[in-house]
N, C-alpha and C positions, 0 to 999 in steps of 0.2 A: 858500842853499838847495837841496836835493837834490830832482830829477826824473827818476819815475818812465819811465824809457822801456819803454814796450809791448811795440812793436815790437821790439826787440833782447832782451828777453827772452823772446820767442813764438819767437826765433829757438831760442834756450839752451835753449829746454823741447824744441824740434820738433829737433834735435839730439840730444837724448837722448835722444827717442821712437829715430830713426832707427838710432841707434848700437845701443839694444838693441832694435830691429825685423832689423839686420843680424846683430848676436848671437846673438839667437837662431833667423837662418837654416840661420847655419853651424854651429850643437845641433843640428839637426837634420838637416841634410845631414853631416855629420862626425860623430856620436859613435855608437859601438856598436849602439845601440839608439833610436839616434832620437829618444830622451830618451822614448816613448814609454812607461818602465817609469819609469826612473831622474827623469825630470821632470812625467810629466801621473798615471805612478801606476797605470798598464793595465796588470795582471799578467799578463804576455806569457808567464811560468811556466804557467800555464792553456791556453793557449790551443797545435796541434799546432805542430810547427814552419812547416809550409805557412802558417799563420795568422799566426804569428807575425815571419814574415818579408813578410807583405803590409803589417800592421801600420805595419812598420817602412819597409816601400818608403812606404807614403802618407806618413807622416811626413817624408819624403827627400821625395818630392815637394811638400809640403809647406812646406820650407824653402825650395825652389828656389823661390814662387811668392812669396814672404815676403823672400825675397834680391830676388827683382828688384823689390817695393815698393818696398825700402828701398834700392835704389839708383837707381832714382826721386826719393825721397827725397831724397834726396842731390845730384842732377842741380839741382832743381826748392832747395834751402836753400841753395846757389851760383851756379845758373849763372840762373835764373826765380823770386827770392825772388816776385816778385805771384801766384805761383798756389799759396804755401803755406794762403792759406785753401779752396783745394780741393782743398790734399792732407791738410787737420785735416779734412775733411769727408767724405774717405775713409777716412778711420780712424773717422771714428766711424762710419761705416755699416759698418766690416770687424764693433769691437768690440762693435753691437749686433746682426748678426746673426750672431757667435758667440753671444749669449747665447739669441739666439730657439732657432738652431738646435742650441741644445745643453740648449732648456726639450723639445724636441719629440723627438731622439735622443740620450739620455743613453745614459752605457758604464759598463761597469762599471770601476770605479780603486778601489786598495787605495786616497788620499789622494787628498783636495782640489788640481787642480793650481793654480802659483801664476796659474798663464791666468783661469783659473776667477773670482779672486777679481779681478785687475786687467781685465776685464771692468768691472768694475762703477767700475771707477774712469775706467779709459779714456773711456767716455762723459761722463761729464761735463765731465770735465778736457779732454780734445780740442772740445766744443761751449763750453767758458769761450773757450778760447785761439780758433776761430773765433772766435766774436765781438767777443775784442779785435780779434782780426786785419784785421777789416773797417770795425772803429771809425776815421770819420777823429778824424787830431788838429786842434787846434787850434790856430792856430799865437799863438808867447807875444808877447803888448801888454808892447811895454817903456817 
């Protein structure tokens, strides 16, 4: 009979989220526009050169923060997996605060960034994963 191992699946999903965090960080650090125009849809061509460079710089700095978070996630995933619930709470908080700040400080974009949609997905996903991660497993009676 098939038995669902929720702890294993939490690790798999958390690994995918960690990978996305690291890849996203590297895009912000390494791409010419930091992803500001190409991904986030910020119309850098409407800004002065200095303003465009400031936005690109801020995206790269944000990428560094994301990379550090992603490395912490990797550490927790492979070295201290008992801290995964804490990381899931931090993930929930990050995306919830992004959503809130985005409402209070909207910016001009030429299209909706994928991250804006991700906010609505990541909050409930990370909360469900958190709830499952702290769920006690009941021993199987034979």
